[in-house]
C-alpha positions as CSV (number, residue, x, y, z in Angstrom):
1,M,-50.1,-122.4,-50.8
2,I,-51.4,-124.9,-48.5
3,I,-50.3,-122.9,-45.2
4,K,-52.0,-119.6,-46.8
5,N,-55.2,-121.7,-47.5
6,F,-55.3,-122.8,-44.1
7,V,-54.7,-119.5,-42.4
8,H,-57.4,-117.8,-44.8
9,L,-59.8,-120.7,-43.9
10,L,-59.3,-120.3,-40.0
11,I,-59.9,-116.6,-40.2
12,I,-63.2,-117.1,-42.1
13,D,-64.3,-119.5,-39.5
14,M,-63.2,-117.5,-36.6
15,R,-65.4,-114.5,-37.8
16,R,-68.4,-116.6,-38.1
17,F,-67.7,-118.0,-34.5
18,F,-67.2,-114.6,-33.1
19,M,-70.6,-113.4,-34.3
20,I,-72.2,-116.2,-32.6
21,K,-71.9,-116.5,-28.9
22,N,-70.3,-119.5,-27.4
23,S,-72.5,-122.4,-26.2
24,S,-73.3,-122.4,-22.3
25,F,-73.4,-126.2,-21.4
26,D,-75.1,-125.0,-17.8
27,K,-77.8,-123.0,-19.5
28,E,-78.6,-124.6,-22.8
29,Y,-80.2,-127.6,-24.7
30,F,-79.6,-128.3,-28.1
31,I,-82.0,-129.0,-31.3
32,V,-80.4,-131.6,-33.6
33,L,-81.1,-133.3,-36.7
34,K,-79.9,-136.6,-37.0
35,P,-78.2,-137.8,-40.4
36,E,-78.8,-141.4,-41.8
37,G,-77.5,-143.5,-44.3
38,D,-74.4,-142.8,-46.4
39,V,-73.7,-139.6,-44.3
40,L,-74.0,-141.4,-40.9
41,K,-71.7,-144.2,-42.2
42,L,-69.1,-141.9,-43.4
43,A,-69.1,-139.5,-40.3
44,R,-69.2,-142.5,-38.0
45,F,-66.2,-144.1,-39.8
46,L,-64.1,-140.8,-39.7
47,Q,-65.0,-140.1,-36.0
48,N,-63.8,-143.5,-35.1
49,R,-60.6,-143.3,-36.7
50,L,-59.8,-139.9,-35.4
51,A,-61.0,-141.0,-31.9
52,S,-58.6,-143.9,-31.9
53,E,-55.6,-142.0,-33.4
54,F,-55.8,-139.4,-30.8
55,Q,-57.3,-141.3,-27.9
56,L,-59.8,-138.8,-27.4
57,Y,-62.5,-140.5,-25.4
58,T,-62.4,-143.3,-22.7
59,D,-64.3,-146.6,-22.9
60,D,-64.9,-145.8,-26.6
61,V,-68.0,-143.5,-25.8
62,Y,-68.1,-141.0,-28.7
63,P,-70.5,-138.2,-29.1
64,E,-73.6,-139.0,-31.4
65,I,-73.2,-138.0,-34.8
66,H,-75.6,-135.0,-35.5
67,I,-76.3,-131.6,-36.9
68,T,-77.0,-128.8,-34.6
69,L,-79.9,-126.8,-35.8
70,D,-80.3,-124.5,-32.6
71,R,-79.6,-123.8,-29.3
72,I,-82.3,-123.1,-26.5
73,Y,-82.7,-121.9,-23.0
74,K,-83.2,-124.8,-20.6
75,K,-85.9,-122.9,-19.0
76,K,-87.8,-122.8,-22.1
77,L,-87.8,-126.4,-23.1
78,K,-91.7,-126.7,-23.3
79,D,-92.1,-123.8,-25.6
80,A,-89.4,-125.2,-27.7
81,V,-91.4,-128.6,-27.9
82,Q,-94.6,-126.7,-28.8
83,I,-92.7,-124.7,-31.7
84,I,-91.1,-127.7,-33.0
85,K,-94.4,-129.7,-33.2
86,S,-96.0,-126.8,-34.9
87,I,-93.4,-126.7,-37.6
88,I,-92.6,-130.5,-38.4
89,V,-96.4,-131.0,-39.8
90,K,-95.2,-129.3,-42.8
91,Y,-92.1,-131.1,-43.5
92,T,-91.0,-134.6,-44.5
93,G,-87.3,-135.7,-44.4
94,I,-84.8,-133.1,-44.9
95,D,-82.0,-133.6,-47.5
96,I,-78.6,-133.8,-46.2
97,F,-75.6,-133.2,-48.5
98,V,-71.7,-133.4,-47.3
99,E,-68.7,-133.1,-49.2
100,D,-65.7,-131.3,-47.7
101,F,-64.0,-130.5,-44.5
102,D,-63.2,-127.3,-42.2
103,C,-61.2,-126.7,-39.1
104,Y,-62.5,-124.2,-36.4
105,S,-60.5,-123.0,-33.5
106,F,-62.6,-121.2,-30.9
107,K,-61.3,-120.1,-27.3
108,D,-60.0,-123.4,-25.8
109,N,-61.5,-125.9,-28.1
110,N,-60.6,-127.1,-31.8
111,F,-62.9,-128.9,-34.1
112,L,-62.4,-130.8,-37.6
113,V,-65.8,-130.8,-39.1
114,L,-67.7,-132.3,-42.1
115,N,-69.4,-129.3,-43.8
116,V,-73.4,-129.7,-44.4
117,E,-74.3,-127.8,-47.6
118,E,-77.1,-125.7,-47.4
119,N,-80.1,-126.8,-49.5
120,K,-83.6,-125.1,-49.8
121,K,-85.4,-127.6,-47.5
122,L,-82.8,-127.4,-44.8
123,V,-82.4,-123.8,-44.9
124,N,-86.4,-123.0,-45.0
125,F,-86.9,-125.6,-42.3
126,S,-84.1,-124.4,-40.0
127,R,-84.8,-120.6,-40.4
128,E,-88.5,-121.0,-39.9
129,L,-87.8,-122.7,-36.7
130,H,-85.3,-120.3,-35.4
131,E,-87.6,-117.4,-36.3
132,K,-90.2,-118.8,-34.0
133,L,-87.8,-119.7,-31.5
134,E,-86.4,-116.4,-31.4
135,K,-89.8,-114.5,-31.4
136,A,-90.7,-116.5,-28.2
137,D,-87.4,-115.5,-26.7
138,V,-86.4,-119.5,-26.6
139,S,-83.2,-119.5,-28.8
140,T,-80.1,-118.4,-27.5
141,I,-78.3,-117.7,-30.8
142,D,-78.2,-114.0,-31.9
143,N,-77.3,-114.0,-35.5
144,Y,-78.6,-117.0,-37.1
145,R,-77.5,-116.0,-40.6
146,E,-74.0,-116.7,-39.5
147,W,-74.9,-120.2,-38.7
148,K,-72.9,-122.9,-40.4
149,F,-74.3,-126.5,-40.5
150,H,-71.7,-129.1,-39.8
151,I,-71.0,-132.5,-38.4
152,S,-68.3,-132.6,-35.9
153,L,-65.9,-135.3,-36.3
154,A,-63.4,-134.8,-33.6
155,S,-62.9,-132.0,-31.1
156,T,-61.9,-131.1,-27.8
157,V,-65.3,-130.9,-26.4
158,F,-66.0,-133.9,-24.1
159,A,-62.5,-135.2,-25.0
160,E,-60.5,-136.7,-22.2
161,N,-57.3,-136.5,-24.0
162,Q,-56.7,-133.1,-25.7
163,K,-53.1,-132.7,-25.6
164,N,-52.2,-134.9,-28.8
165,F,-55.1,-133.6,-30.7
166,N,-54.4,-129.9,-29.8
167,E,-50.7,-130.6,-30.7
168,D,-51.5,-132.1,-34.2
169,F,-54.3,-130.1,-35.0
170,K,-52.8,-128.1,-37.8
171,E,-51.5,-131.0,-39.5
172,L,-54.5,-132.8,-39.3
173,C,-56.2,-129.9,-41.0
174,F,-53.6,-130.2,-43.5
175,R,-54.5,-133.7,-44.2
176,F,-58.2,-132.9,-44.9
177,D,-57.6,-129.7,-46.8
178,G,-59.1,-130.1,-50.2
179,V,-60.3,-133.7,-49.5
180,N,-63.8,-134.4,-51.3
181,T,-66.0,-137.2,-50.0
182,P,-69.6,-136.4,-51.4
183,R,-72.3,-138.2,-49.6
184,S,-76.3,-137.7,-49.4
185,C,-79.2,-138.7,-47.3
186,Q,-82.4,-137.6,-45.8
187,A,-82.7,-136.9,-42.1
188,N,-85.8,-137.7,-40.4
189,I,-85.4,-137.4,-36.8
190,I,-85.3,-134.2,-34.6
191,E,-84.2,-134.4,-31.0
192,I,-83.4,-132.0,-28.0
193,W,-80.4,-132.9,-26.2
194,R,-78.7,-132.2,-22.8
195,P,-75.0,-131.6,-23.8
196,T,-73.7,-134.7,-22.3
197,L,-72.2,-138.2,-23.4
198,D,-74.3,-140.1,-21.0
199,E,-76.9,-141.8,-23.5
200,D,-79.2,-142.6,-20.6
201,N,-79.6,-138.6,-19.8
202,K,-78.9,-136.9,-23.1
203,L,-82.3,-137.3,-24.8
204,L,-85.0,-135.0,-23.7
205,K,-87.5,-135.0,-26.6
206,S,-87.5,-136.6,-30.3
207,F,-89.8,-135.8,-33.2
208,K,-90.2,-137.8,-36.5
209,L,-90.5,-135.6,-39.8
């Protein structure tokens, strides 16, 4: 039953990913929402444990915990900034709820993620943002309805040591299958990032809700 559930889970998620083109680090920037409080504490704890277990990163430099809201063309950064500024004046903090986990496999990368549940404010904000980005030909995402909010806890993206993680990926997914860790918080910061672990070079723009 566990294997059957895992295979079914993976098929569903692969369909979502094939509906949305893979990211291109040389052409895109990322618009992210930064969780806080209990959600951030849980995500950091699990990320640290997994990174240590699989020795994913050198010098203990991990990807910053975030929720990706959209992806944009690098050349359209100024347009994205203006669009974000025009929207955030209508919103205060965005509620974030997490509880369970998923595993994704896409092309050469594997991901263990903490699912972010959809709620009215998160959906309204993200869709309004995407619609304006899309209208201005700024977003690189073709089918936003298939976008799934999540927090990556461990993946092969940016990882120095991928072999152990890839070899044990299915077993890792079994460990998290059916595990529930409900947490909630408000997110008040939106940022535009370069796709890099270099903290001195990653942040392009930051916005306060």
